[in-house]
VOPAGU-2260 file (C-alpha; in pm, 1 decimal, decimal comma):
REM VOPAGU-2260
SITE   aa  ch    i         X         Y         Z
SITE  UNK   A    0   -4946,0     346,1    1879,0
SITE  UNK   A    1   -4600,3     408,1    2000,5
SITE  UNK   A    2   -4476,4     159,9    1727,0
SITE  UNK   A    3   -4675,8     338,9    1470,5
SITE  UNK   A    4   -4563,2     684,2    1583,7
SITE  UNK   A    5   -4179,7     516,7    1568,3
SITE  UNK   A    6   -4244,3     390,3    1234,4
SITE  UNK   A    7   -4361,0     704,7    1097,3
SITE  UNK   A    8   -4064,5     885,7    1251,8
SITE  UNK   A    9   -3826,4     622,0    1108,9
SITE  UNK   A   10   -4003,7     644,2     733,6
SITE  UNK   A   11   -3952,7    1014,7     741,3
SITE  UNK   A   12   -3575,7     993,3     861,2
SITE  UNK   A   13   -3505,5     727,0     556,9
SITE  UNK   A   14   -3719,0     979,6     304,7
SITE  UNK   A   15   -3524,4    1258,4     443,9
SITE  UNK   A   16   -3181,3    1076,3     423,1
SITE  UNK   A   17   -3288,1     983,0      72,6
SITE  UNK   A   18   -3356,7    1334,6       7,9
SITE  UNK   A   19   -3027,4    1455,9     111,6
SITE  UNK   A   20   -2837,1    1196,5     -68,9
SITE  UNK   A   21   -3007,6    1268,1    -376,1
SITE  UNK   A   22   -2918,4    1621,6    -317,4
SITE  UNK   A   23   -2559,9    1517,1    -260,3
SITE  UNK   A   24   -2561,1    1297,0    -548,8
SITE  UNK   A   25   -2670,7    1604,1    -788,9
SITE  UNK   A   26   -2397,5    1784,0    -617,8
SITE  UNK   A   27   -2135,2    1516,1    -735,3
SITE  UNK   A   28   -2244,1    1486,2   -1082,8
SITE  UNK   A   29   -2240,8    1866,5   -1099,3
SITE  UNK   A   30   -1894,4    1866,5    -981,1
SITE  UNK   A   31   -1764,2    1635,0   -1174,1
SITE  UNK   A   32   -1931,0    1793,3   -1484,0
SITE  UNK   A   33   -1726,5    2115,8   -1403,9
SITE  UNK   A   34   -1397,6    1897,8   -1284,5
SITE  UNK   A   35   -1386,4    1718,2   -1605,0
SITE  UNK   A   36   -1392,5    1971,4   -1943,9
SITE  UNK   A   37   -1402,2    1713,5   -2176,0
SITE  UNK   A   38   -1649,2    1491,2   -2283,7
SITE  UNK   A   39   -1630,0    1164,2   -2117,7
SITE  UNK   A   40   -1429,7    1073,2   -1793,0
SITE  UNK   A   41   -1066,8     942,9   -1855,0
SITE  UNK   A   42   -1079,2     690,4   -1581,1
SITE  UNK   A   43    -999,5     311,4   -1535,2
SITE  UNK   A   44   -1260,0     136,6   -1770,5
SITE  UNK   A   45   -1307,4    -254,5   -1831,9
SITE  UNK   A   46   -1370,0    -220,4   -2232,5
SITE  UNK   A   47   -1389,9    -611,2   -2242,7
SITE  UNK   A   48   -1628,5    -690,3   -1963,4
SITE  UNK   A   49   -1592,3   -1088,5   -2014,6
SITE  UNK   A   50   -1399,1   -1227,5   -1750,2
SITE  UNK   A   51   -1440,0   -1568,8   -1829,7
SITE  UNK   A   52   -1285,3   -1514,0   -2182,7
SITE  UNK   A   53    -938,2   -1439,2   -2274,1
SITE  UNK   A   54    -866,3   -1087,4   -2429,2
SITE  UNK   A   55    -572,4   -1032,9   -2635,1
SITE  UNK   A   56    -356,7    -762,3   -2605,4
SITE  UNK   A   57    -511,0    -441,3   -2748,8
SITE  UNK   A   58    -444,7    -151,2   -2976,6
SITE  UNK   A   59    -534,2     211,6   -2942,1
SITE  UNK   A   60    -565,6     517,6   -3191,2
SITE  UNK   A   61    -645,0     865,3   -3144,4
SITE  UNK   A   62    -777,1    1093,6   -3421,7
SITE  UNK   A   63    -525,0    1329,3   -3546,9
SITE  UNK   A   64    -801,5    1616,3   -3414,2
SITE  UNK   A   65    -756,2    1447,5   -3080,9
SITE  UNK   A   66   -1178,0    1422,5   -3053,9
SITE  UNK   A   67   -1168,8    1035,8   -3076,5
SITE  UNK   A   68   -1007,9     736,2   -2892,6
SITE  UNK   A   69   -1064,5     395,4   -3020,2
SITE  UNK   A   70    -952,8      57,1   -2871,5
SITE  UNK   A   71    -934,7    -257,6   -3082,8
SITE  UNK   A   72    -865,1    -627,4   -2960,4
SITE  UNK   A   73    -919,3    -987,1   -3025,4
SITE  UNK   A   74   -1141,0   -1202,7   -2783,6
SITE  UNK   A   75   -1195,9   -1576,2   -2753,3
SITE  UNK   A   76   -1547,5   -1664,9   -2927,2
SITE  UNK   A   77   -1599,7   -1925,7   -2648,7
SITE  UNK   A   78   -1489,6   -2042,0   -2303,2
SITE  UNK   A   79   -1130,6   -2205,6   -2376,5
SITE  UNK   A   80   -1175,9   -2166,8   -2776,2
SITE  UNK   A   81    -893,2   -1902,3   -2803,0
SITE  UNK   A   82    -609,1   -2163,3   -2698,0
SITE  UNK   A   83    -518,9   -1894,3   -2436,1
SITE  UNK   A   84    -414,4   -1647,2   -2688,5
SITE  UNK   A   85    -756,0   -1475,0   -2735,2
SITE  UNK   A   86    -812,1   -1570,8   -3076,5
SITE  UNK   A   87   -1171,2   -1537,5   -3184,1
SITE  UNK   A   88   -1365,4   -1221,0   -3251,3
SITE  UNK   A   89   -1231,0    -890,9   -3357,9
SITE  UNK   A   90   -1401,6    -599,9   -3114,1
SITE  UNK   A   91   -1359,5    -210,0   -3138,5
SITE  UNK   A   92   -1476,0      49,6   -2895,5
SITE  UNK   A   93   -1469,7     387,5   -2912,1
SITE  UNK   A   94   -1526,9     745,0   -2707,9
SITE  UNK   A   95   -1570,1    1105,5   -2852,8
SITE  UNK   A   96   -1468,4    1399,2   -2627,3
SITE  UNK   A   97   -1806,3    1559,2   -2739,9
SITE  UNK   A   98   -2020,6    1271,5   -2741,9
SITE  UNK   A   99   -2029,5    1116,0   -2356,4
SITE  UNK   A  100   -1879,6     792,0   -2276,0
SITE  UNK   A  101   -1734,3     487,1   -2405,4
SITE  UNK   A  102   -2023,7     345,7   -2677,9
SITE  UNK   A  103   -2113,7     -31,2   -2719,5
SITE  UNK   A  104   -1844,2    -303,4   -2868,1
SITE  UNK   A  105   -1849,1    -318,8   -3232,1
SITE  UNK   A  106   -1788,3    -662,8   -3363,4
SITE  UNK   A  107   -1560,0    -627,9   -3675,1
SITE  UNK   A  108   -1515,5    -973,9   -3713,5
SITE  UNK   A  109   -1701,4   -1284,8   -3576,1
SITE  UNK   A  110   -1494,6   -1561,9   -3451,8
SITE  UNK   A  111   -1619,6   -1933,5   -3486,3
SITE  UNK   A  112   -1457,7   -2254,9   -3461,4
SITE  UNK   A  113   -1387,6   -2247,1   -3837,7
SITE  UNK   A  114   -1255,5   -1913,0   -3869,3
SITE  UNK   A  115   -1121,3   -1702,2   -3575,2
SITE  UNK   A  116    -883,1   -1348,7   -3552,2
SITE  UNK   A  117    -563,8   -1310,5   -3391,6
SITE  UNK   A  118    -353,7    -968,2   -3340,2
SITE  UNK   A  119    -493,6    -655,8   -3431,2
SITE  UNK   A  120    -408,8    -311,9   -3509,9
SITE  UNK   A  121    -607,8      23,6   -3542,5
SITE  UNK   A  122    -587,4     385,5   -3673,3
SITE  UNK   A  123    -864,0     692,8   -3687,4
SITE  UNK   A  124    -899,6     951,1   -3979,6
SITE  UNK   A  125   -1211,9    1172,8   -3930,8
SITE  UNK   A  126   -1502,8     934,9   -3761,0
SITE  UNK   A  127   -1380,0     625,9   -3929,9
SITE  UNK   A  128   -1156,0     343,8   -3745,8
SITE  UNK   A  129    -946,9     131,8   -3988,1
SITE  UNK   A  130    -870,4    -232,8   -3839,9
SITE  UNK   A  131    -638,8    -468,6   -3960,4
SITE  UNK   A  132    -623,4    -825,0   -3823,5
SITE  UNK   A  133    -524,9   -1185,0   -3896,6
SITE  UNK   A  134    -770,8   -1461,6   -3961,3
SITE  UNK   A  135    -712,1   -1846,8   -3951,9
SITE  UNK   A  136    -940,1   -2012,1   -4164,2
SITE  UNK   A  137   -1076,6   -2359,6   -4206,4
SITE  UNK   A  138   -1031,3   -2429,7   -3818,7
SITE  UNK   A  139    -933,3   -2229,0   -3566,0
SITE  UNK   A  140    -697,6   -2448,2   -3404,0
SITE  UNK   A  141    -560,3   -2631,8   -3710,2
SITE  UNK   A  142    -597,1   -2366,0   -3977,4
SITE  UNK   A  143    -542,8   -2434,1   -4362,5
SITE  UNK   A  144    -530,8   -2083,9   -4458,2
SITE  UNK   A  145    -405,1   -1748,8   -4286,5
SITE  UNK   A  146    -545,0   -1435,5   -4418,8
SITE  UNK   A  147    -465,5   -1044,6   -4343,1
SITE  UNK   A  148    -779,4    -864,4   -4343,6
SITE  UNK   A  149    -864,0    -485,5   -4343,7
SITE  UNK   A  150   -1175,1    -295,3   -4269,8
SITE  UNK   A  151   -1310,9      26,4   -4182,0
SITE  UNK   A  152   -1594,1      96,0   -3919,1
SITE  UNK   A  153   -1805,7     402,3   -3855,5
SITE  UNK   A  154   -1724,4     560,4   -3487,8
SITE  UNK   A  155   -2062,4     728,7   -3520,2
SITE  UNK   A  156   -2310,9     432,0   -3604,8
SITE  UNK   A  157   -2082,9     121,4   -3547,6
SITE  UNK   A  158   -2120,2      -4,8   -3896,4
SITE  UNK   A  159   -1845,0    -162,9   -4066,6
SITE  UNK   A  160   -1780,4    -208,9   -4449,9
SITE  UNK   A  161   -1794,3    -551,9   -4613,6
SITE  UNK   A  162   -1433,6    -683,1   -4569,0
SITE  UNK   A  163   -1416,1    -831,6   -4890,4
SITE  UNK   A  164   -1451,0    -441,2   -5051,1
SITE  UNK   A  165   -1143,6    -370,6   -4889,4
SITE  UNK   A  166    -942,4    -677,8   -4901,6
SITE  UNK   A  167    -545,9    -647,7   -4930,8
SITE  UNK   A  168    -553,8    -972,3   -5093,9
SITE  UNK   A  169    -291,9   -1154,4   -4874,8
SITE  UNK   A  170    -402,1   -1510,0   -4850,3
SITE  UNK   A  171    -116,7   -1780,3   -4730,2
SITE  UNK   A  172    -131,7   -2187,5   -4694,2
SITE  UNK   A  173    -110,8   -2234,4   -4322,2
SITE  UNK   A  174      83,5   -2545,9   -4371,6
SITE  UNK   A  175     355,8   -2316,6   -4491,6
SITE  UNK   A  176     319,7   -1966,4   -4364,3
SITE  UNK   A  177     174,3   -1776,7   -4060,1
SITE  UNK   A  178     133,7   -1395,4   -4004,5
SITE  UNK   A  179     248,4   -1326,8   -3634,2
SITE  UNK   A  180     234,7    -977,9   -3637,8
SITE  UNK   A  181      65,7    -688,0   -3804,0
SITE  UNK   A  182      49,3    -291,3   -3762,3
SITE  UNK   A  183     -90,3     -31,4   -3938,0
SITE  UNK   A  184     -62,5     361,6   -4029,9
SITE  UNK   A  185    -248,1     596,3   -4230,6
SITE  UNK   A  186    -106,3     874,5   -4471,1
SITE  UNK   A  187    -246,9    1215,4   -4509,1
SITE  UNK   A  188    -537,6    1122,4   -4730,2
SITE  UNK   A  189    -615,0     840,7   -4462,8
SITE  UNK   A  190    -495,4     539,1   -4655,2
SITE  UNK   A  191    -401,1     224,9   -4512,4
SITE  UNK   A  192     -24,0     105,1   -4491,9
SITE  UNK   A  193      34,8    -230,0   -4353,2
SITE  UNK   A  194     348,1    -400,7   -4251,9
SITE  UNK   A  195     340,6    -757,6   -4094,4
SITE  UNK   A  196     555,6   -1025,6   -3989,3
SITE  UNK   A  197     536,7   -1340,1   -4200,7
SITE  UNK   A  198     668,0   -1688,5   -4086,3
SITE  UNK   A  199     810,3   -1936,7   -4332,2
SITE  UNK   A  200     766,7   -2282,3   -4175,4
SITE  UNK   A  201    1039,6   -2456,1   -4420,0
SITE  UNK   A  202    1316,5   -2236,0   -4303,6
SITE  UNK   A  203    1187,9   -2121,2   -3948,3
SITE  UNK   A  204    1224,3   -1758,3   -4001,2
SITE  UNK   A  205    1034,3   -1440,9   -4025,7
SITE  UNK   A  206    1018,0   -1181,2   -4321,9
SITE  UNK   A  207     881,8    -832,4   -4321,9
SITE  UNK   A  208     640,0    -733,1   -4583,9
SITE  UNK   A  209     430,6    -397,7   -4671,6
SITE  UNK   A  210     145,7    -303,5   -4869,4
SITE  UNK   A  211     -59,1     -39,4   -4903,2
SITE  UNK   A  212    -367,7     139,6   -5065,8
SITE  UNK   A  213    -425,7     444,5   -5266,1
SITE  UNK   A  214    -789,2     474,5   -5120,1
SITE  UNK   A  215    -937,8     260,2   -5452,6
SITE  UNK   A  216    -700,0     -38,6   -5518,9
SITE  UNK   A  217    -388,5    -214,3   -5324,3
SITE  UNK   A  218     -56,0    -184,1   -5434,8
SITE  UNK   A  219     194,3    -443,7   -5472,1
SITE  UNK   A  220     362,7    -675,9   -5225,2
SITE  UNK   A  221     677,1    -542,8   -5112,4
SITE  UNK   A  222     967,4    -668,2   -4883,4
SITE  UNK   A  223    1073,1    -471,9   -4608,3
SITE  UNK   A  224    1338,3    -720,5   -4489,0
SITE  UNK   A  225    1390,5   -1038,8   -4647,3
SITE  UNK   A  226    1743,3   -1140,9   -4557,9
SITE  UNK   A  227    1773,5   -1239,8   -4191,0
SITE  UNK   A  228    1530,7   -1368,3   -3919,2
SITE  UNK   A  229    1303,6   -1039,9   -3853,0
SITE  UNK   A  230     994,5   -1018,5   -3650,5
SITE  UNK   A  231     770,8    -736,8   -3443,8
SITE  UNK   A  232     756,8    -478,8   -3701,7
SITE  UNK   A  233     607,2    -112,6   -3632,5
SITE  UNK   A  234     487,1     120,4   -3892,2
SITE  UNK   A  235     417,4     521,2   -3860,4
SITE  UNK   A  236     355,7     760,2   -4140,4
SITE  UNK   A  237     418,6    1147,0   -4140,0
SITE  UNK   A  238     554,8    1407,2   -4379,7
SITE  UNK   A  239     541,1    1202,6   -4689,0
SITE  UNK   A  240     731,5     917,6   -4544,0
SITE  UNK   A  241     656,9     575,8   -4421,5
SITE  UNK   A  242     880,2     487,5   -4099,6
SITE  UNK   A  243     923,0     120,4   -4023,5
SITE  UNK   A  244    1101,7     -56,5   -3749,8
SITE  UNK   A  245    1154,3    -427,6   -3623,1
SITE  UNK   A  246    1388,6    -668,7   -3444,2
SITE  UNK   A  247    1614,8    -924,1   -3629,0
SITE  UNK   A  248    1817,7   -1202,3   -3522,6
SITE  UNK   A  249    2105,3   -1409,9   -3648,6
SITE  UNK   A  250    2383,7   -1615,9   -3482,4
SITE  UNK   A  251    2558,1   -1257,9   -3411,5
SITE  UNK   A  252    2261,3   -1173,7   -3178,0
SITE  UNK   A  253    1960,3    -928,1   -3197,6
SITE  UNK   A  254    1925,8    -548,5   -3306,4
SITE  UNK   A  255    1679,9    -326,0   -3391,9
SITE  UNK   A  256    1664,9    -223,4   -3754,3
SITE  UNK   A  257    1478,7     107,5   -3911,0
SITE  UNK   A  258    1387,4     156,9   -4264,6
SITE  UNK   A  259    1217,5     483,7   -4452,7
SITE  UNK   A  260     997,7     462,7   -4764,9
SITE  UNK   A  261     971,0     815,7   -4953,0
SITE  UNK   A  262     617,4     796,9   -5086,7
SITE  UNK   A  263     604,9    1043,5   -5367,6
SITE  UNK   A  264     849,6    1243,6   -5578,9
SITE  UNK   A  265    1076,7    1145,7   -5866,4
SITE  UNK   A  266    1220,0     824,4   -5698,0
SITE  UNK   A  267     967,6     668,3   -5472,6
SITE  UNK   A  268    1043,9     343,7   -5281,8
SITE  UNK   A  269    1245,4     196,6   -4983,6
SITE  UNK   A  270    1562,0     361,0   -4869,7
SITE  UNK   A  271    1850,0     119,8   -4758,7
SITE  UNK   A  272    1768,2       5,0   -4405,9
SITE  UNK   A  273    2009,1     104,0   -4131,7
SITE  UNK   A  274    2080,7     -64,2   -3766,5
SITE  UNK   A  275    1959,7     156,8   -3450,0
SITE  UNK   A  276    2206,3     -70,0   -3222,5
SITE  UNK   A  277    2465,7    -326,3   -3261,8
SITE  UNK   A  278    2456,6    -687,4   -3245,4
SITE  UNK   A  279    2343,7    -794,9   -2906,0
SITE  UNK   A  280    2367,5   -1179,4   -2793,0
SITE  UNK   A  281    2371,6   -1178,5   -2409,6
SITE  UNK   A  282    2195,3    -861,7   -2351,0
SITE  UNK   A  283    1930,8    -804,6   -2625,6
SITE  UNK   A  284    1718,9    -504,4   -2732,9
SITE  UNK   A  285    1353,5    -594,9   -2823,1
SITE  UNK   A  286     997,7    -450,9   -2887,4
SITE  UNK   A  287    1047,1    -151,9   -3092,1
SITE  UNK   A  288     783,9      86,0   -3144,7
SITE  UNK   A  289     798,0     421,9   -3402,5
SITE  UNK   A  290     602,1     735,4   -3390,9
SITE  UNK   A  291     637,5    1056,1   -3647,4
SITE  UNK   A  292     501,0    1380,7   -3649,7
SITE  UNK   A  293     583,5    1750,9   -3701,1
SITE  UNK   A  294     895,3    1624,5   -3876,0
SITE  UNK   A  295    1038,5    1429,3   -3594,4
SITE  UNK   A  296    1073,8    1051,9   -3565,4
SITE  UNK   A  297    1137,6     862,8   -3238,6
SITE  UNK   A  298    1198,0     486,0   -3195,9
SITE  UNK   A  299    1154,0     316,7   -2866,5
SITE  UNK   A  300    1256,3      -0,9   -2759,8
SITE  UNK   A  301    1342,6    -216,0   -2410,1
SITE  UNK   A  302    1703,6    -332,3   -2360,0
SITE  UNK   A  303    1816,9    -629,1   -2157,1
SITE  UNK   A  304    2068,3    -487,7   -1869,6
SITE  UNK   A  305    2060,9    -798,8   -1644,5
SITE  UNK   A  306    2060,7   -1175,2   -1708,3
SITE  UNK   A  307    1996,1   -1450,8   -1501,7
SITE  UNK   A  308    2252,5   -1708,0   -1657,9
SITE  UNK   A  309    2086,2   -2023,3   -1499,9
SITE  UNK   A  310    1775,2   -1961,2   -1684,2
SITE  UNK   A  311    1929,5   -1776,2   -1960,2
SITE  UNK   A  312    1670,2   -1537,3   -1920,4
SITE  UNK   A  313    1670,5   -1144,0   -1916,6
SITE  UNK   A  314    1533,0   -1023,5   -1577,6
SITE  UNK   A  315    1642,9    -658,3   -1570,6
SITE  UNK   A  316    1589,7    -380,9   -1858,5
SITE  UNK   A  317    1666,6     -19,6   -1945,1
SITE  UNK   A  318    1443,2     176,9   -2180,7
SITE  UNK   A  319    1579,3     367,4   -2435,5
SITE  UNK   A  320    1528,5     553,6   -2749,1
SITE  UNK   A  321    1669,6     740,7   -3072,4
SITE  UNK   A  322    1536,6    1039,1   -3259,5
SITE  UNK   A  323    1550,9    1216,2   -3586,1
SITE  UNK   A  324    1459,3    1600,1   -3644,7
SITE  UNK   A  325    1420,7    1578,6   -4018,5
SITE  UNK   A  326    1188,8    1317,8   -4071,0
SITE  UNK   A  327    1391,6     997,2   -4013,7
SITE  UNK   A  328    1737,5    1160,1   -4154,0
SITE  UNK   A  329    2021,2    1115,5   -3927,9
SITE  UNK   A  330    1817,0     869,7   -3703,4
SITE  UNK   A  331    2083,4     609,4   -3666,9
SITE  UNK   A  332    2350,1     861,5   -3624,0
SITE  UNK   A  333    2184,9    1018,5   -3286,3
SITE  UNK   A  334    2264,1     938,8   -2975,7
SITE  UNK   A  335    2083,1     659,3   -2785,9
SITE  UNK   A  336    1928,7     794,2   -2498,7
SITE  UNK   A  337    1706,6     681,9   -2179,7
SITE  UNK   A  338    1342,8     724,5   -2146,4
SITE  UNK   A  339    1292,5     948,1   -1846,0
SITE  UNK   A  340    1662,7    1095,2   -1782,1
SITE  UNK   A  341    1751,1    1170,2   -2140,4
SITE  UNK   A  342    2106,5    1067,3   -2049,3
SITE  UNK   A  343    2316,5     873,2   -2261,9
SITE  UNK   A  344    2407,1     634,0   -1968,8
SITE  UNK   A  345    2146,7     406,0   -1834,1
SITE  UNK   A  346    2069,7     450,5   -1458,7
SITE  UNK   A  347    1667,9     320,5   -1436,7
SITE  UNK   A  348    1628,1     -48,3   -1455,0
SITE  UNK   A  349    1300,1    -204,5   -1434,6
SITE  UNK   A  350    1215,3    -574,1   -1352,3
SITE  UNK   A  351    1066,5    -815,2   -1605,9
SITE  UNK   A  352    1133,6   -1120,8   -1779,9
SITE  UNK   A  353    1152,9   -1299,4   -2121,3
SITE  UNK   A  354    1115,5   -1633,6   -1971,9
SITE  UNK   A  355     740,8   -1748,2   -2088,2
SITE  UNK   A  356     767,1   -2032,1   -1869,3
SITE  UNK   A  357     749,4   -1818,4   -1575,4
SITE  UNK   A  358     528,6   -1539,8   -1714,5
SITE  UNK   A  359     248,9   -1505,6   -1923,2
SITE  UNK   A  360     287,5   -1360,7   -2293,2
SITE  UNK   A  361     159,6   -1035,3   -2213,9
SITE  UNK   A  362     394,2    -955,6   -1963,7
SITE  UNK   A  363     734,8   -1057,1   -2122,3
SITE  UNK   A  364     973,7    -756,6   -2123,5
SITE  UNK   A  365     861,5    -412,8   -2091,4
SITE  UNK   A  366     702,3    -415,0   -2436,1
SITE  UNK   A  367     703,0     -15,5   -2461,9
SITE  UNK   A  368     447,8     198,9   -2671,2
SITE  UNK   A  369     519,8     537,6   -2813,1
SITE  UNK   A  370     287,7     823,1   -2941,1
SITE  UNK   A  371     371,2    1187,8   -3046,7
SITE  UNK   A  372     168,6    1522,4   -2958,5
SITE  UNK   A  373     124,1    1774,9   -3235,2
SITE  UNK   A  374     455,2    1916,3   -3179,9
SITE  UNK   A  375     633,9    1625,9   -3215,2
SITE  UNK   A  376     717,2    1547,7   -2859,9
SITE  UNK   A  377     699,1    1176,6   -2712,7
SITE  UNK   A  378     475,0    1033,8   -2439,9
SITE  UNK   A  379     588,6     646,6   -2368,0
SITE  UNK   A  380     402,4     377,0   -2176,2
SITE  UNK   A  381     538,7      46,4   -2069,5
SITE  UNK   A  382     482,5    -229,2   -1799,4
SITE  UNK   A  383     696,7    -349,3   -1507,0
SITE  UNK   A  384     717,2    -610,0   -1235,3
SITE  UNK   A  385     728,6    -437,5    -923,8
SITE  UNK   A  386     772,2    -773,2    -719,1
SITE  UNK   A  387    1125,0    -782,9    -632,0
SITE  UNK   A  388    1079,8   -1104,3    -451,3
SITE  UNK   A  389     990,6   -1462,7    -586,5
SITE  UNK   A  390     618,5   -1452,1    -523,3
SITE  UNK   A  391     339,6   -1404,4    -784,2
SITE  UNK   A  392     433,1   -1110,8   -1040,2
SITE  UNK   A  393     295,4    -758,1    -966,4
SITE  UNK   A  394     293,1    -595,9   -1313,3
SITE  UNK   A  395     196,0    -238,6   -1346,3
SITE  UNK   A  396     204,3      35,1   -1609,0
SITE  UNK   A  397     445,6     305,9   -1616,9
SITE  UNK   A  398     448,6     618,9   -1852,3
SITE  UNK   A  399     657,7     938,3   -1914,2
SITE  UNK   A  400     619,2    1191,8   -2152,4
SITE  UNK   A  401     795,8    1543,0   -2285,8
SITE  UNK   A  402     708,7    1844,9   -2093,2
SITE  UNK   A  403     955,9    2039,8   -2326,0
SITE  UNK   A  404    1211,3    1968,4   -2555,5
SITE  UNK   A  405    1498,8    2112,7   -2803,4
SITE  UNK   A  406    1638,1    2019,9   -3091,6
SITE  UNK   A  407    1906,4    1803,0   -2872,1
SITE  UNK   A  408    1708,3    1693,6   -2553,6
SITE  UNK   A  409    1378,4    1582,2   -2437,0
SITE  UNK   A  410    1284,4    1735,6   -2108,3
SITE  UNK   A  411    1086,9    1408,3   -1946,1
SITE  UNK   A  412     849,9    1405,3   -1664,7
SITE  UNK   A  413     990,5    1139,5   -1423,0
SITE  UNK   A  414     849,3     784,5   -1503,5
SITE  UNK   A  415     490,6     742,4   -1323,9
SITE  UNK   A  416     275,5     464,6   -1203,5
SITE  UNK   A  417     -42,9     483,7   -1386,0
SITE  UNK   A  418    -346,5     456,3   -1166,7
SITE  UNK   A  419    -332,5     190,5    -894,7
SITE  UNK   A  420    -224,0    -162,1    -941,6
SITE  UNK   A  421    -390,0    -507,0    -840,8
SITE  UNK   A  422    -337,7    -806,9   -1031,9
SITE  UNK   A  423    -106,5    -851,3   -1344,3
SITE  UNK   A  424    -129,4    -527,8   -1611,9
SITE  UNK   A  425      55,7    -560,3   -1924,6
SITE  UNK   A  426      94,7    -479,6   -2311,0
SITE  UNK   A  427      36,0    -124,9   -2311,3
SITE  UNK   A  428     -59,0     107,5   -2584,0
SITE  UNK   A  429     -83,2     502,6   -2557,6
SITE  UNK   A  430    -243,1     789,2   -2746,0
SITE  UNK   A  431    -190,1    1156,4   -2704,7
SITE  UNK   A  432    -508,3    1394,3   -2668,1
SITE  UNK   A  433    -459,0    1792,7   -2655,3
SITE  UNK   A  434    -232,0    1909,9   -2387,7
SITE  UNK   A  435    -330,8    2160,2   -2113,8
SITE  UNK   A  436    -205,1    2524,4   -2124,0
SITE  UNK   A  437      67,2    2419,3   -1899,5
SITE  UNK   A  438     209,2    2163,3   -2101,0
SITE  UNK   A  439      41,4    1859,6   -1914,8
SITE  UNK   A  440     -54,1    1601,9   -2179,1
SITE  UNK   A  441    -376,5    1418,4   -2201,1
SITE  UNK   A  442    -261,5    1053,3   -2231,2
SITE  UNK   A  443    -496,0     746,6   -2325,0
SITE  UNK   A  444    -376,1     429,2   -2247,2
SITE  UNK   A  445    -509,4      61,4   -2298,3
SITE  UNK   A  446    -386,1    -266,3   -2215,8
SITE  UNK   A  447    -454,0    -599,7   -2058,2
SITE  UNK   A  448    -549,6    -668,2   -1691,7
SITE  UNK   A  449    -576,4   -1012,9   -1513,3
SITE  UNK   A  450    -738,0    -960,5   -1173,1
SITE  UNK   A  451    -693,6   -1228,4    -923,3
SITE  UNK   A  452    -783,3   -1566,6   -1073,3
SITE  UNK   A  453    -998,0   -1420,3   -1391,9
SITE  UNK   A  454    -903,2   -1425,3   -1725,4
SITE  UNK   A  455    -723,0   -1116,2   -1919,4
SITE  UNK   A  456    -989,8    -860,8   -2012,5
SITE  UNK   A  457    -879,0    -495,2   -2192,5
SITE  UNK   A  458    -897,4    -221,4   -2011,5
SITE  UNK   A  459    -871,6     188,2   -2072,2
SITE  UNK   A  460    -695,7     435,5   -1815,1
SITE  UNK   A  461    -546,9     792,4   -1838,8
SITE  UNK   A  462    -312,5    1019,1   -1638,3
SITE  UNK   A  463    -610,4    1249,7   -1571,0
SITE  UNK   A  464    -790,3    1047,5   -1285,5
SITE  UNK   A  465    -640,6    1261,4    -989,1
SITE  UNK   A  466    -710,6    1569,2   -1159,1
SITE  UNK   A  467   -1092,4    1528,4   -1116,8
SITE  UNK   A  468   -1205,4    1692,0    -765,2
SITE  UNK   A  469   -1366,0    1471,8    -494,2
SITE  UNK   A  470   -1660,5    1560,6    -351,4
SITE  UNK   A  471   -1776,1    1369,0     -26,7
SITE  UNK   A  472   -2132,6    1257,4      28,1
SITE  UNK   A  473   -2285,1    1377,8     365,3
SITE  UNK   A  474   -2311,5    1099,4     630,8
SITE  UNK   A  475   -2674,4    1095,8     764,5
SITE  UNK   A  476   -2684,8     879,5    1080,8
SITE  UNK   A  477   -2995,8     853,4    1341,6
SITE  UNK   A  478   -3012,9     606,3    1626,1
SITE  UNK   A  479   -3361,4     439,9    1656,4
């Protein structure tokens, strides 16, 4: 009888504890609902959730209204099938500020042994995602054909239009060419503009190409740069202009280039290209990105500041930008300034490397990304190796954005670590949501993360996690 009474008392205690825990959980959920005024919690989230498969660096887009966020990436179609570069499927995942958390993964393209995808770009208009990507045909590993594909997908029901209906018509003989980079921008009507780097095997050089659609048909193929070896283009559209940047290399070194395309008026077409920095051989600038909005144009890139001459690799970098207040006019004439300080001299150094033998391709250089808010002020994201020794890399994501700005300056916040580290994080991209009344920005960030010995996965994070209130569950203890 004593045992029975003890068991009954213990059971009652468990029921009581469970009841208290349920009440506490309800309090937590209620508190989170009050603490997070937006439709989904902007906290770290694994979008891939495929630790055994390699996911490639993502692209991220925020709708012009700020109510949708979408992330696109490519991922191995089977273990070991992506050749360590994430070739395979194309995935898209989106979240609405008013419709709850992240939706399911949308399969934009299905990778197989016979055809796989590599590299991806995404943009949003309304509730439609626009996705561009590269397809290797007739065997993923040894293709005979390389295609540039474009497809639209509904963010509300997850359905994608047939790619053949929207094909930009770029098909190359893989024995002679390849496509190594693609980027995408939408004009005011939501029509796609594509820019890509095409590799010519016969001359061992990349050239930059452009093609756009008017919503019904695709225009002709246009060169952006064809005279020198050019790669890693980025594109933005705003105020009736296309803005393109890229890095180009000759025997004199490497520099960052910019070119603007007039979309309408009596003389549409490309204006002459301009250099944003002089040729650099020992301390090269790389990885440009461009954003344009509200009459402003910003171009950001990383710049080598310290070289290990034994390995001939860069180990420290500065992060710099140039801006125009008039839709790209004067961009090449304005000062080069430092992200985070706005100084014309550069005090902030970041550790990384350009040596692929020592680091994964997802971690080389700083690989900055930039986006502008509605007022045309920038937010920048990049990765940094915080390990000052010779051990395993400890890469993390940093960001900085403008609280204020004038015609001559940007009032940056101090460069800030994004969330907690752990493993290797890199290849970050950024989007900007609606600002708080005090000027604080809602930042959306996607990147690849490789925790411990797992493969790369694509993650989402933001700068808002610390803003949520913390509610502690009561601890119920009972000695038996």
